[in-house]
Each structure stands twice: as structure tokens, then as C-alpha cells.
N, C-alpha and C positions, 0 to 999 in steps of 0.2 A: 432280340426283338423287345420293343418298348411299346406298350399298348397306350400308356398314359405319359406321353412326352411332355415334360414341363408342366405336369398338373400342380394345382395350387388349391386343392380343396380344404375347406376350413374344418379338419377334424377336431382340432383342439377347441376351436371356438364353439362347436357344438357337442362337446364331450358330455354335457349335462343331459342331453338327449340320450346319448349312449348309456349313461348311468341309469336313466329311467327305464330304458328298454331291459337292461340286464337285470335291474332290481325287479321288474315285473315278471321276467321269465324265472328268476330265481324263487320268487315267492310262489309263483304257480306251480313250480316243481316241488317245493315243500307241501303245498296243498294237495298236490297229487299223491305225494308219498303218504300223507295222512288219510286220504280217501281210499286209493286204490292199491297203495303199497307196491312192492316190487315182487315179481314171480321168481322165486329162487329155484334153481335147477337141483337135481339130485346130487350134485357136486357139493352143495351147500346145506341141504336138508336130509340127506340120506335117502335111499331108495333102490329100485332097480329100474332098469331101461332095456327094453327088447326091441329088436328089429325083427318083425314077423313078415315073411314073404308068403304070399298065397298065389294060387294058380289062376284066380280071376280077381278083378278089382272089388274091393268092398268098401261100403260106405262107413266112414270112421264113427259117425254118430250111433249107427245100428251096432257096430262092433262094441262100443263102450257100453251101450245098454245091455248086450249079451253077456259081457264080461263082468258087468256089476253084480249080477245075480250069482255068478260063479265064485268071484273073488271076495264077495261080501263087502267091498268098498268100490267106490267109482273111480276107475283108473283114468288116466289121461291118454286118449288115443287120437293120433293124427296121421294123415297121409304122409309118407315119407318118401324122398327121391322124386324122380321124374318118370319112372315106369308105370306109376299107378297102381301097382300091384303089392306094395310094401306098406306097412303100418309101423309107426313108432308107439310102443305102448310103455307108459311110465306108471309105476305103482309104488306105493310106500308100504311098510310093514316089516315084520321080523321073521317071517316064515323062511324056511330053506328055499334057496332059489331054485332049485330042481322041481320043488313042489308048485311054486308059482308058475313056472315055465310050463309044467304039465297041465295045471289048470288053464292057462291062457290058450294052449294048443287045444285042448278038449272043449273049452268054451266056443272057440271059433269053429272047430270041425263041427259040433252039434248044432250050432246055430245057423251055419251056412254051409250047404251041401256042396260037394266038390270044390271046396276052397283048398283042401290040401295044405295047411299052413305048416310052415317050418321056420325055426329060429335062426336068423342069420347072423345076429350079434347080440350079445349080453353084456350089460355094464351094471355092476353092483357097487354101492358105496354105502358104508355103515354110518350110522349116526355119529359115532365118535370121530371117525375120519373125516366126515362132512364138517364137523365142527373145526377141526384142525385146519381143514382147507379154507374155511371162512376167515379164520384168524390169520392164516398166512397171506390170503389175498388182501386183507385190510393192511397188514404189516408192509405188503409189497408196495402198495399204493402210497402210503405215507412215508415209506422209506425212500421211494423215488422222489417225491416232493421235496424231503429233507436234503438229499444229495443234490438235487436241482438248485435248491437255495443256496447251498454252500458253494456250488460251482459259480452260480452268477455272482455271489458276494465276493469271491476271489478274483474273478474276470472283471467285474465292474465295481458295484459298491451294493450296500444293503438295500438302498431304495429300489434298484432294479431287481433285486431278489424278491422283495415283498411284491412288486408288481407282477412279476413273472409267476410266482406261486399262486397268487391271488386270481390271476387269469386261469391257471389250470385247474383250481378249485371251481371256478365259474364254469369251465368247459365241461367237467365231469359231472357236476350238480345238474346243469341243464340237459345234458345227455341222458342221464339216469331219469330226470324229469319226463322226457319225452317217452322213454321205455315205460314208465309208470302210466303215463297219460293214455297212451294208445294200446295199452295191455288188453288183449282179448279183441281188439278191433282189427287187427291184421291177420293175414293168411299164413303167418309163419311164427316161429317160436321166439319169444323175447325173454327167455329164462336166463337169469344171471348165473352164468356157469364159468368154468376156466377159460373157455373160448372168449367170452364177453370180457373178463378181466384183461386178457391179452389185448383185446380191441382198446380197452380203456388206457392201458399203458402205451400202446401205439398211439393214441390220441394225444397223451401227455407229451410224448417225444415229438410228434408232428408240431404240435402248437408251440412248444418250446423253440423248435428250430426257426420257426417263422418270427417269433418274439425277439430271439437273439439277434437276428439280422437287422431288425429295427433299432434294437438297442445298440448294436455296434455302430449304426450309422449316426445315432444321436450322439454318442461319445466322440465320433469323428467331427461331426459338425460343430459340437461344442468348442472345439480347439479352432476350427476354421472361421466360424462366424462369432468372434468374441463380442461384437458391438451390438449384436442382435439380442432381444430378449429370449429367455429359455423357452417360453411357449412357442415362439416362432421357430426355434431351432427343432424343437420336437415335431411340429407341424410339417417343416421342411423335410425332416428325416423320414416321416410316414409317407410323404407323397413321392420321395425319391425312390423308396422301395415298394411302392404300390404296384408298379408294373410287374415286378419279380413275384409279389405276393399273389396277385391274380393269375398269373400264368401257372405258377406252381401249384396253387391250390385248385385250379380249374383242370389241369391235367391229371393230378391226383384223384380229384373227385370223379372225372370221366372214368378212370380205371376201376375205382372202388363201385361206380355204378354198373359197370359191365359185369363186375364180380357178382354185384347183388342180383342182377337180372338172370345171369347164366351160370352162377356158381353153385346152384342146387340148394336143397333145403338146409343142410347142414351149415352152410357158409352165410345164409341169408341174414341171420341176426348179427353176425359178426360184421358183415359189410354194411348193414343198417347203421350200426353203432358208429362206424367209421365215416359213414356219409354225414351223420349229424354232427360228429365230433369235429370234421374237417370244417364245415360251415361255421360252427360256433368257435373253433379255434382261430380261424381267420378273422372273424369279427373281433374276439377279445384282444388279438395282437394289436389292432388299430384303435379300438374304442375302450379297452380296460387297462392293459398292461402299460402301454406308453403314457396315456393321461394320468395314470396313478403315479408314475414316476414323477410327473410334473407336480401332482398335488402334494406329494411328499416332500419334494424340493421347496415349493412354496411354504409349506407348513413348518419344516425344520431347517431351512435355510440351505446355502450352499455348502458343499463339502470343501474343506480347506486342505 
């Protein structure tokens, strides 16, 4: 099925508008990093996480105020799951986990009659282990980008590798910028943890797949349309793969949106990252990666 049969949109002629949009989004992302920062989960800063189940639904704000006096620090308390009678409590500190757990249960019991709290799940990360996880996450992302560049370099040429890796940086930075900008404004957790790192690696893989399809068509058309200018070849390649790009992105976006709506509290941040990443990744394949290949060819000349 082809949605855009024989389309001839001027993607290359309007590429400077794409550069402008990308530049504004990237600058806005860095500005948000400076002002809002990113909310790190206990995976990367250390701490304890408890899932508390109660016999009645409790207000998370009231529970936070009650536990603040017991723990002597203000913990993070959120409604967890869909049942309405579970709470997610996150707290930092170096006390023994059993002591903290007892303090939380006593604080809820004394502050809310007939709540009958009990711990369903406990997750503990030490500060040293959190630092190791943070370092490993950074290495995994940069390692993936390096392997991708080598793969594109072998399969195509260095210009395509630079275009692909630049587009992937573009996708990750803007997605992180959205996380930073809407932090505290949405009703679900946007903490950067191992699950979100997995989402970013999935975004990198998805965006690369879409980019490689366009690159492959550019290489094919370069040999078929030798009499046409390279910018026309690139534009024709993008238009020829546009139907595939829209259908693939649309169907994937639909599935991820369903996951975001019905997947529960735990998967909501993961699905949100994928939604933003798919939209930005589709955009970058058309308006960043391929035009950058053209710019590098114009700048450094045709490979012999």
C-alpha cells in the first residue's frame, strides 16, 4: 500500500527550514537542562523504593506529609498501579532498609486509621552501584553510536555515517529535552532509570532503521539517475520511501500509544519516551540525516 503515490515534495529545497526547527528544539532542550535539569531515578542516584498496598485508597500528598515527619526527610510518594490502593514511596538515605520500611509502615498506620499498610515490593540501590549504573548507561549509548557509525561507514561511506549519528544525537537530545521541560507537569514518573535508557536505545535502533532505508535508496538512485543532480536524487529517494516511512511510523506509534494509555504506571514513562522518539526520529530521517549527507557531499566533493 502506498499513501503518497508519485509524491514530489521539496524536502531538500526546504531543508534550511528543517535545520532551523531542529536548532530551535536543541537549544530549547539545553535551556531546559540548565533550568529544570533531569529527574534521575534511584537507579542512578541511589536510594530505596517501596510499593505499599493499603486496604483503602490514600491521598499521596497527605501520605508524603505524614512520612516527612517520621523519616525526617520528604520522600517521593505517588499513586501506583490502577487499583487505587497502592503507593510508590521513594526515599534516599543510608539507614538499614528494614528500619526505613518499618518507619514507613508505622507512619502510614499512625496517620491513617484502618489503612493496614503492607510492603509489596522493595528495591534498593547503593550510591556506588548507582554510579556504576550511570557510567554503564552512558557507555552503552555512546558505544551503540560508535558501532552504528562503523556499520554505516562499511555499508555506505563516512558521509552517511556522520549523517546517521548526527540524527541519532538529535533524537536523543530532543527527547531528553521534552522529559526535562514537562518534568512535574504530567501525572506519571519521568525519572531517568534503566527502563528509560532501554527506551532510548530502542529509539536509536528505530530511527537508524528508517534512516538506512532512505540511505539505501539514495545509493540505488545515484547509479540509476546519473544525469540528475545529487540534490534531486536525494529528494527523489526521500519521496520514494515516504509511504513506507509514514506507514511504519504510524503503525508503531499507534501500538506505543495504546501501551501508554493501557500499559499501567510502570510502563507509562517508557511508552512516552518511545512516542516522542518515534516522532522525532521520523522527522530526523527526512530533514536531518539525508540533507546532511548532501551538505557533506557538496562541501567535500564526490567520492571517487
